[in-house]
Structures are given as C-alpha cells and as structure tokens.
N, CA, C and O atoms as a Tinker XYZ file with bonds, in Angstrom:
   380  protein
     1  N     96.225000  103.782000  106.464000    73     2
     2  CA    97.404000  103.562000  107.280000    64     1     3
     3  C     97.693000  104.829000  108.083000    63     2     4     5
     4  O     97.524000  105.940000  107.579000    81     3
     5  N     98.120000  104.665000  109.308000    73     3     6
     6  CA    98.447000  105.800000  110.165000    64     5     7
     7  C     99.643000  106.582000  109.632000    63     6     8     9
     8  O    100.570000  106.017000  109.051000    81     7
     9  N     99.598000  107.896000  109.843000    73     7    10
    10  CA   100.699000  108.762000  109.409000    64     9    11
    11  C    102.031000  108.287000  109.984000    63    10    12    13
    12  O    103.042000  108.289000  109.283000    81    11
    13  N    102.041000  107.885000  111.246000    73    11    14
    14  CA   103.293000  107.462000  111.887000    64    13    15
    15  C    103.881000  106.227000  111.214000    63    14    16    17
    16  O    105.103000  106.117000  111.116000    81    15
    17  N    103.056000  105.300000  110.751000    73    15    18
    18  CA   103.549000  104.098000  110.064000    64    17    19
    19  C    104.103000  104.446000  108.686000    63    18    20    21
    20  O    105.127000  103.908000  108.265000    81    19
    21  N    103.419000  105.347000  107.989000    73    19    22
    22  CA   103.909000  105.799000  106.683000    64    21    23
    23  C    105.246000  106.499000  106.870000    63    22    24    25
    24  O    106.200000  106.244000  106.135000    81    23
    25  N    105.308000  107.387000  107.863000    73    23    26
    26  CA   106.529000  108.141000  108.121000    64    25    27
    27  C    107.694000  107.206000  108.442000    63    26    28    29
    28  O    108.808000  107.426000  107.965000    81    27
    29  N    107.458000  106.185000  109.230000    73    27    30
    30  CA   108.522000  105.237000  109.582000    64    29    31
    31  C    109.073000  104.562000  108.330000    63    30    32    33
    32  O    110.289000  104.445000  108.176000    81    31
    33  N    108.195000  104.117000  107.436000    73    31    34
    34  CA   108.625000  103.476000  106.194000    64    33    35
    35  C    109.415000  104.442000  105.326000    63    34    36    37
    36  O    110.436000  104.080000  104.743000    81    35
    37  N    108.929000  105.680000  105.248000    73    35    38
    38  CA   109.597000  106.695000  104.431000    64    37    39
    39  C    110.988000  106.980000  104.993000    63    38    40    41
    40  O    111.957000  107.033000  104.236000    81    39
    41  N    111.102000  107.164000  106.300000    73    39    42
    42  CA   112.410000  107.429000  106.911000    64    41    43
    43  C    113.366000  106.272000  106.644000    63    42    44    45
    44  O    114.515000  106.499000  106.264000    81    43
    45  N    112.915000  105.048000  106.834000    73    43    46
    46  CA   113.776000  103.885000  106.588000    64    45    47
    47  C    114.271000  103.876000  105.153000    63    46    48    49
    48  O    115.450000  103.620000  104.908000    81    47
    49  N    113.387000  104.152000  104.200000    73    47    50
    50  CA   113.783000  104.170000  102.804000    64    49    51
    51  C    114.765000  105.310000  102.518000    63    50    52    53
    52  O    115.774000  105.102000  101.844000    81    51
    53  N    114.477000  106.506000  103.025000    73    51    54
    54  CA   115.376000  107.642000  102.805000    64    53    55
    55  C    116.780000  107.343000  103.334000    63    54    56    57
    56  O    117.773000  107.623000  102.664000    81    55
    57  N    116.854000  106.777000  104.529000    73    55    58
    58  CA   118.157000  106.427000  105.094000    64    57    59
    59  C    118.851000  105.373000  104.240000    63    58    60    61
    60  O    120.072000  105.412000  104.092000    81    59
    61  N    118.104000  104.442000  103.682000    73    59    62
    62  CA   118.692000  103.370000  102.877000    64    61    63
    63  C    119.300000  103.879000  101.576000    63    62    64    65
    64  O    120.171000  103.222000  101.005000    81    63
    65  N    118.848000  105.055000  101.094000    73    63    66
    66  CA   119.423000  105.619000   99.863000    64    65    67
    67  C    120.437000  106.717000  100.168000    63    66    68    69
    68  O    120.867000  107.436000   99.267000    81    67
    69  N    120.821000  106.846000  101.441000    73    67    70
    70  CA   121.894000  107.760000  101.812000    64    69    71
    71  C    121.484000  109.174000  102.169000    63    70    72    73
    72  O    122.332000  110.066000  102.202000    81    71
    73  N    120.221000  109.403000  102.433000    73    71    74
    74  CA   119.764000  110.735000  102.825000    64    73    75
    75  C    120.065000  111.001000  104.292000    63    74    76    77
    76  O    120.136000  110.075000  105.099000    81    75
    77  N    120.239000  112.255000  104.626000    73    75    78
    78  CA   120.237000  112.721000  106.012000    64    77    79
    79  C    118.794000  113.107000  106.292000    63    78    80    81
    80  O    118.193000  113.856000  105.522000    81    79
    81  N    118.226000  112.600000  107.395000    73    79    82
    82  CA   116.821000  112.851000  107.705000    64    81    83
    83  C    116.700000  113.359000  109.134000    63    82    84    85
    84  O    117.256000  112.772000  110.062000    81    83
    85  N    115.969000  114.452000  109.301000    73    83    86
    86  CA   115.662000  114.974000  110.633000    64    85    87
    87  C    114.150000  114.995000  110.777000    63    86    88    89
    88  O    113.443000  115.586000  109.961000    81    87
    89  N    113.662000  114.339000  111.828000    73    87    90
    90  CA   112.231000  114.290000  112.122000    64    89    91
    91  C    111.900000  115.466000  113.040000    63    90    92    93
    92  O    112.334000  115.500000  114.192000    81    91
    93  N    111.142000  116.416000  112.535000    73    91    94
    94  CA   110.810000  117.621000  113.301000    64    93    95
    95  C    109.456000  117.544000  113.984000    63    94    96    97
    96  O    109.001000  118.530000  114.564000    81    95
    97  N    108.812000  116.402000  113.925000    73    95    98
    98  CA   107.430000  116.267000  114.410000    64    97    99
    99  C    107.192000  116.920000  115.765000    63    98   100   101
   100  O    106.206000  117.636000  115.939000    81    99
   101  N    108.066000  116.688000  116.708000    73    99   102
   102  CA   107.812000  117.219000  118.054000    64   101   103
   103  C    108.799000  118.295000  118.466000    63   102   104   105
   104  O    108.774000  118.753000  119.608000    81   103
   105  N    109.666000  118.704000  117.554000    73   103   106
   106  CA   110.761000  119.580000  117.964000    64   105   107
   107  C    110.635000  121.027000  117.534000    63   106   108   109
   108  O    111.469000  121.848000  117.916000    81   107
   109  N    109.628000  121.366000  116.757000    73   107   110
   110  CA   109.610000  122.727000  116.211000    64   109   111
   111  C    108.231000  123.370000  116.277000    63   110   112   113
   112  O    107.281000  122.819000  116.833000    81   111
   113  N    108.164000  124.542000  115.695000    73   111   114
   114  CA   106.928000  125.330000  115.704000    64   113   115
   115  C    105.836000  124.734000  114.837000    63   114   116   117
   116  O    106.085000  123.954000  113.918000    81   115
   117  N    104.644000  125.122000  115.159000    73   115   118
   118  CA   103.457000  124.688000  114.425000    64   117   119
   119  C    103.584000  125.079000  112.945000    63   118   120   121
   120  O    104.000000  126.187000  112.608000    81   119
   121  N    103.218000  124.147000  112.093000    73   119   122
   122  CA   103.211000  124.421000  110.662000    64   121   123
   123  C    104.435000  123.937000  109.922000    63   122   124   125
   124  O    104.395000  123.780000  108.701000    81   123
   125  N    105.536000  123.693000  110.639000    73   123   126
   126  CA   106.742000  123.223000  109.964000    64   125   127
   127  C    106.554000  121.791000  109.499000    63   126   128   129
   128  O    105.781000  121.035000  110.087000    81   127
   129  N    107.263000  121.421000  108.444000    73   127   130
   130  CA   107.171000  120.076000  107.876000    64   129   131
   131  C    107.626000  119.028000  108.889000    63   130   132   133
   132  O    108.356000  119.328000  109.833000    81   131
   133  N    107.180000  117.796000  108.669000    73   131   134
   134  CA   107.535000  116.696000  109.574000    64   133   135
   135  C    108.977000  116.238000  109.394000    63   134   136   137
   136  O    109.660000  115.931000  110.372000    81   135
   137  N    109.440000  116.191000  108.151000    73   135   138
   138  CA   110.787000  115.689000  107.878000    64   137   139
   139  C    111.588000  116.708000  107.095000    63   138   140   141
   140  O    111.093000  117.304000  106.138000    81   139
   141  N    112.839000  116.904000  107.510000    73   139   142
   142  CA   113.798000  117.694000  106.754000    64   141   143
   143  C    114.833000  116.713000  106.235000    63   142   144   145
   144  O    115.373000  115.899000  106.985000    81   143
   145  N    115.102000  116.803000  104.936000    73   143   146
   146  CA   115.935000  115.814000  104.269000    64   145   147
   147  C    117.029000  116.522000  103.486000    63   146   148   149
   148  O    116.786000  117.539000  102.836000    81   147
   149  N    118.233000  115.973000  103.554000    73   147   150
   150  CA   119.296000  116.392000  102.655000    64   149   151
   151  C    119.497000  115.244000  101.669000    63   150   152   153
   152  O    119.868000  114.137000  102.058000    81   151
   153  N    119.252000  115.519000  100.401000    73   151   154
   154  CA   119.380000  114.515000   99.343000    64   153   155
   155  C    120.303000  115.071000   98.269000    63   154   156   157
   156  O    119.957000  116.040000   97.592000    81   155
   157  N    121.444000  114.481000   98.113000    73   155   158
   158  CA   122.472000  114.916000   97.154000    64   157   159
   159  C    122.706000  116.428000   97.220000    63   158   160   161
   160  O    122.861000  117.081000   96.188000    81   159
   161  N    122.731000  116.970000   98.414000    73   159   162
   162  CA   122.989000  118.388000   98.600000    64   161   163
   163  C    121.772000  119.282000   98.470000    63   162   164   165
   164  O    121.893000  120.499000   98.610000    81   163
   165  N    120.614000  118.721000   98.210000    73   163   166
   166  CA   119.382000  119.493000   98.084000    64   165   167
   167  C    118.631000  119.505000   99.408000    63   166   168   169
   168  O    118.615000  118.512000  100.134000    81   167
   169  N    118.005000  120.651000   99.714000    73   167   170
   170  CA   117.179000  120.793000  100.909000    64   169   171
   171  C    115.749000  120.425000  100.554000    63   170   172   173
   172  O    115.145000  121.031000   99.668000    81   171
   173  N    115.206000  119.423000  101.250000    73   171   174
   174  CA   113.879000  118.890000  100.946000    64   173   175
   175  C    113.085000  118.770000  102.245000    63   174   176   177
   176  O    113.629000  118.378000  103.277000    81   175
   177  N    111.794000  119.110000  102.189000    73   175   178
   178  CA   110.898000  118.912000  103.323000    64   177   179
   179  C    109.723000  118.040000  102.891000    63   178   180   181
   180  O    109.176000  118.200000  101.800000    81   179
   181  N    109.347000  117.112000  103.775000    73   179   182
   182  CA   108.156000  116.295000  103.565000    64   181   183
   183  C    107.149000  116.598000  104.661000    63   182   184   185
   184  O    107.472000  116.517000  105.846000    81   183
   185  N    105.943000  116.944000  104.272000    73   183   186
   186  CA   104.815000  117.046000  105.191000    64   185   187
   187  C    104.048000  115.741000  105.061000    63   186   188   189
   188  O    103.425000  115.486000  104.030000    81   187
   189  N    104.087000  114.921000  106.092000    73   187   190
   190  CA   103.478000  113.597000  106.058000    64   189   191
   191  C    101.993000  113.688000  106.399000    63   190   192   193
   192  O    101.600000  114.375000  107.342000    81   191
   193  N    101.176000  112.985000  105.619000    73   191   194
   194  CA    99.726000  112.966000  105.847000    64   193   195
   195  C     99.176000  111.578000  105.580000    63   194   196   197
   196  O     99.688000  110.841000  104.738000    81   195
   197  N     98.121000  111.234000  106.316000    73   195   198
   198  CA    97.399000  110.011000  106.021000    64   197   199
   199  C     96.718000  110.168000  104.664000    63   198   200   201
   200  O     96.380000  111.284000  104.269000    81   199
   201  N     96.511000  109.058000  103.945000    73   199   202
   202  CA    95.747000  109.159000  102.702000    64   201   203
   203  C     94.394000  109.820000  102.965000    63   202   204   205
   204  O     93.710000  109.497000  103.936000    81   203
   205  N     94.025000  110.742000  102.089000    73   203   206
   206  CA    92.758000  111.456000  102.233000    64   205   207
   207  C     92.845000  112.729000  103.053000    63   206   208   209
   208  O     91.911000  113.531000  103.042000    81   207
   209  N     93.949000  112.934000  103.766000    73   207   210
   210  CA    94.140000  114.164000  104.555000    64   209   211
   211  C     95.096000  115.077000  103.789000    63   210   212   213
   212  O     95.860000  114.622000  102.937000    81   211
   213  N     95.041000  116.369000  104.104000    73   211   214
   214  CA    95.875000  117.327000  103.393000    64   213   215
   215  C     96.503000  118.325000  104.357000    63   214   216   217
   216  O     96.039000  118.502000  105.483000    81   215
   217  N     97.557000  118.966000  103.895000    73   215   218
   218  CA    98.257000  119.972000  104.693000    64   217   219
   219  C     97.303000  121.106000  105.054000    63   218   220   221
   220  O     96.407000  121.460000  104.287000    81   219
   221  N     97.520000  121.660000  106.233000    73   219   222
   222  CA    96.736000  122.819000  106.665000    64   221   223
   223  C     97.193000  124.057000  105.903000    63   222   224   225
   224  O     98.224000  124.047000  105.232000    81   223
   225  N     96.413000  125.113000  106.018000    73   223   226
   226  CA    96.778000  126.376000  105.369000    64   225   227
   227  C     98.149000  126.846000  105.861000    63   226   228   229
   228  O     98.978000  127.279000  105.061000    81   227
   229  N     98.390000  126.763000  107.170000    73   227   230
   230  CA    99.675000  127.175000  107.727000    64   229   231
   231  C    100.812000  126.303000  107.189000    63   230   232   233
   232  O    101.880000  126.819000  106.859000    81   231
   233  N    100.597000  125.000000  107.099000    73   231   234
   234  CA   101.632000  124.110000  106.565000    64   233   235
   235  C    101.938000  124.444000  105.110000    63   234   236   237
   236  O    103.097000  124.392000  104.698000    81   235
   237  N    100.921000  124.785000  104.328000    73   235   238
   238  CA   101.140000  125.168000  102.931000    64   237   239
   239  C    101.908000  126.488000  102.836000    63   238   240   241
   240  O    102.758000  126.652000  101.960000    81   239
   241  N    101.613000  127.420000  103.730000    73   239   242
   242  CA   102.355000  128.688000  103.760000    64   241   243
   243  C    103.819000  128.417000  104.062000    63   242   244   245
   244  O    104.702000  128.971000  103.408000    81   243
   245  N    104.084000  127.565000  105.054000    73   243   246
   246  CA   105.469000  127.206000  105.394000    64   245   247
   247  C    106.148000  126.502000  104.218000    63   246   248   249
   248  O    107.333000  126.717000  103.962000    81   247
   249  N    105.393000  125.660000  103.504000    73   247   250
   250  CA   105.933000  125.001000  102.308000    64   249   251
   251  C    106.298000  126.009000  101.239000    63   250   252   253
   252  O    107.329000  125.874000  100.580000    81   251
   253  N    105.461000  127.022000  101.062000    73   251   254
   254  CA   105.760000  128.089000  100.099000    64   253   255
   255  C    107.027000  128.837000  100.500000    63   254   256   257
   256  O    107.813000  129.227000   99.637000    81   255
   257  N    107.232000  129.039000  101.795000    73   255   258
   258  CA   108.458000  129.696000  102.264000    64   257   259
   259  C    109.684000  128.867000  101.883000    63   258   260   261
   260  O    110.719000  129.414000  101.501000    81   259
   261  N    109.557000  127.555000  101.990000    73   259   262
   262  CA   110.661000  126.668000  101.615000    64   261   263
   263  C    110.957000  126.768000  100.126000    63   262   264   265
   264  O    112.116000  126.903000   99.732000    81   263
   265  N    109.922000  126.702000   99.297000    73   263   266
   266  CA   110.162000  126.771000   97.856000    64   265   267
   267  C    110.639000  128.163000   97.438000    63   266   268   269
   268  O    111.427000  128.288000   96.501000    81   267
   269  N    110.172000  129.205000   98.119000    73   267   270
   270  CA   110.654000  130.566000   97.846000    64   269   271
   271  C    112.150000  130.686000   98.138000    63   270   272   273
   272  O    112.850000  131.489000   97.521000    81   271
   273  N    112.629000  129.878000   99.087000    73   271   274
   274  CA   114.048000  129.898000   99.458000    64   273   275
   275  C    114.857000  128.879000   98.643000    63   274   276   277
   276  O    115.988000  128.546000   98.998000    81   275
   277  N    114.259000  128.386000   97.542000    73   275   278
   278  CA   114.904000  127.451000   96.621000    64   277   279
   279  C    115.031000  126.025000   97.158000    63   278   280   281
   280  O    115.814000  125.231000   96.635000    81   279
   281  N    114.262000  125.698000   98.201000    73   279   282
   282  CA   114.190000  124.328000   98.683000    64   281   283
   283  C    113.021000  123.611000   98.008000    63   282   284   285
   284  O    112.356000  124.164000   97.132000    81   283
   285  N    112.789000  122.384000   98.430000    73   283   286
   286  CA   111.730000  121.558000   97.848000    64   285   287
   287  C    110.810000  121.074000   98.954000    63   286   288   289
   288  O    111.276000  120.574000   99.978000    81   287
   289  N    109.499000  121.218000   98.755000    73   287   290
   290  CA   108.498000  120.835000   99.750000    64   289   291
   291  C    107.483000  119.926000   99.089000    63   290   292   293
   292  O    106.997000  120.213000   97.995000    81   291
   293  N    107.160000  118.810000   99.767000    73   291   294
   294  CA   106.198000  117.852000   99.238000    64   293   295
   295  C    105.230000  117.431000  100.331000    63   294   296   297
   296  O    105.617000  117.265000  101.487000    81   295
   297  N    103.977000  117.263000   99.959000    73   295   298
   298  CA   102.984000  116.625000  100.830000    64   297   299
   299  C    102.998000  115.141000  100.457000    63   298   300   301
   300  O    102.786000  114.785000   99.298000    81   299
   301  N    103.248000  114.284000  101.444000    73   299   302
   302  CA   103.460000  112.858000  101.197000    64   301   303
   303  C    102.412000  112.024000  101.926000    63   302   304   305
   304  O    102.179000  112.211000  103.120000    81   303
   305  N    101.775000  111.090000  101.189000    73   303   306
   306  CA   100.741000  110.217000  101.748000    64   305   307
   307  C    101.152000  108.739000  101.765000    63   306   308   309
   308  O    100.444000  107.911000  102.337000    81   307
   309  N    102.288000  108.402000  101.144000    73   307   310
   310  CA   102.695000  106.998000  101.047000    64   309   311
   311  C    104.183000  106.904000  100.726000    63   310   312   313
   312  O    104.807000  107.883000  100.314000    81   311
   313  N    104.735000  105.722000  100.918000    73   311   314
   314  CA   106.129000  105.482000  100.539000    64   313   315
   315  C    106.310000  105.729000   99.050000    63   314   316   317
   316  O    107.319000  106.298000   98.634000    81   315
   317  N    105.353000  105.310000   98.251000    73   315   318
   318  CA   105.451000  105.490000   96.804000    64   317   319
   319  C    105.502000  106.975000   96.420000    63   318   320   321
   320  O    106.244000  107.350000   95.512000    81   319
   321  N    104.732000  107.810000   97.092000    73   319   322
   322  CA   104.782000  109.257000   96.824000    64   321   323
   323  C    106.142000  109.827000   97.211000    63   322   324   325
   324  O    106.676000  110.690000   96.515000    81   323
   325  N    106.700000  109.352000   98.311000    73   323   326
   326  CA   108.026000  109.808000   98.727000    64   325   327
   327  C    109.070000  109.428000   97.683000    63   326   328   329
   328  O    109.931000  110.236000   97.335000    81   327
   329  N    108.992000  108.209000   97.191000    73   327   330
   330  CA   109.937000  107.754000   96.172000    64   329   331
   331  C    109.790000  108.571000   94.890000    63   330   332   333
   332  O    110.786000  108.930000   94.262000    81   331
   333  N    108.565000  108.859000   94.508000    73   331   334
   334  CA   108.318000  109.682000   93.321000    64   333   335
   335  C    108.864000  111.095000   93.512000    63   334   336   337
   336  O    109.447000  111.665000   92.589000    81   335
   337  N    108.680000  111.659000   94.697000    73   335   338
   338  CA   109.178000  113.013000   94.980000    64   337   339
   339  C    110.699000  113.056000   94.852000    63   338   340   341
   340  O    111.248000  113.971000   94.237000    81   339
   341  N    111.372000  112.074000   95.428000    73   339   342
   342  CA   112.834000  112.036000   95.353000    64   341   343
   343  C    113.286000  111.826000   93.912000    63   342   344   345
   344  O    114.234000  112.469000   93.463000    81   343
   345  N    112.620000  110.936000   93.185000    73   343   346
   346  CA   112.972000  110.713000   91.772000    64   345   347
   347  C    112.814000  112.001000   90.960000    63   346   348   349
   348  O    113.567000  112.232000   90.014000    81   347
   349  N    111.840000  112.838000   91.326000    73   347   350
   350  CA   111.618000  114.086000   90.591000    64   349   351
   351  C    112.789000  115.051000   90.741000    63   350   352   353
   352  O    112.916000  115.995000   89.962000    81   351
   353  N    113.638000  114.824000   91.730000    73   351   354
   354  CA   114.783000  115.708000   91.974000    64   353   355
   355  C    116.028000  115.290000   91.214000    63   354   356   357
   356  O    117.006000  116.036000   91.178000    81   355
   357  N    116.009000  114.113000   90.609000    73   355   358
   358  CA   117.171000  113.655000   89.825000    64   357   359
   359  C    117.452000  114.631000   88.698000    63   358   360   361
   360  O    116.534000  115.096000   88.023000    81   359
   361  N    118.698000  114.934000   88.502000    73   359   362
   362  CA   119.083000  115.817000   87.412000    64   361   363
   363  C    119.020000  117.295000   87.741000    63   362   364   365
   364  O    119.395000  118.124000   86.912000    81   363
   365  N    118.549000  117.648000   88.948000    73   363   366
   366  CA   118.528000  119.060000   89.332000    64   365   367
   367  C    119.948000  119.479000   89.663000    63   366   368   369
   368  O    120.623000  118.848000   90.476000    81   367
   369  N    120.385000  120.532000   89.035000    73   367   370
   370  CA   121.747000  121.010000   89.261000    64   369   371
   371  C    121.788000  121.880000   90.514000    63   370   372   373
   372  O    120.891000  122.686000   90.761000    81   371
   373  N    122.835000  121.700000   91.286000    73   371   374
   374  CA   123.019000  122.508000   92.502000    64   373   375
   375  C    124.501000  122.665000   92.756000    63   374   376   377
   376  O    125.322000  121.929000   92.208000    81   375
   377  N    124.832000  123.627000   93.589000    73   375   378
   378  CA   126.250000  123.889000   93.912000    64   377   379
   379  C    126.702000  122.972000   95.037000    63   378   380
   380  O    127.857000  123.033000   95.456000    81   379
C-alpha cells in the first residue's frame, strides 16, 4: 500500500480518537517526521513508511532528537502499527 494511503487512514483514525494532528510532509525541513500529534498532552511524531521501507539515517537522527527531548517517535508502516504505538502511551504520566 502507498505511504499516502496509509497516512490518510492513520490521520483519520487519530482525529477520530481526539488527537491534534499536523501533517508536516511538505512544510518542513528534510528529515522531520511526517506527522506531529498531540495525544492526551503528549508530543508524538510518526514517520510514515510503506511496508518494507525504513526511515533514513537523517530521519532516525531527528527521531532521536525528539526522544531526547522527552517526546515520542515511531516509524509507522500501517494503521495497526499506529494504533499499537498510541496504545503503548496509555498510562504514561505527564504534566
């Protein structure tokens, strides 16, 4: 499945559960994640990829910067992976 189709499904689902979603695909510098998400006050980034493809070295470095800043970064290949990533954040305490 094309990355754009996966991303569309993921965005629709995120919005349906009350997330704020910003699509950065065409708006920012090289290497930044495709989606920035606010989920229950948590800062989350999704790097969207087709199945079988993986984040570039630069994208992984940017992801490390996010996690170093106490945010959450995920490489996502499907709606199911996105749902699993969000479920993994349940119970995380934040201010």
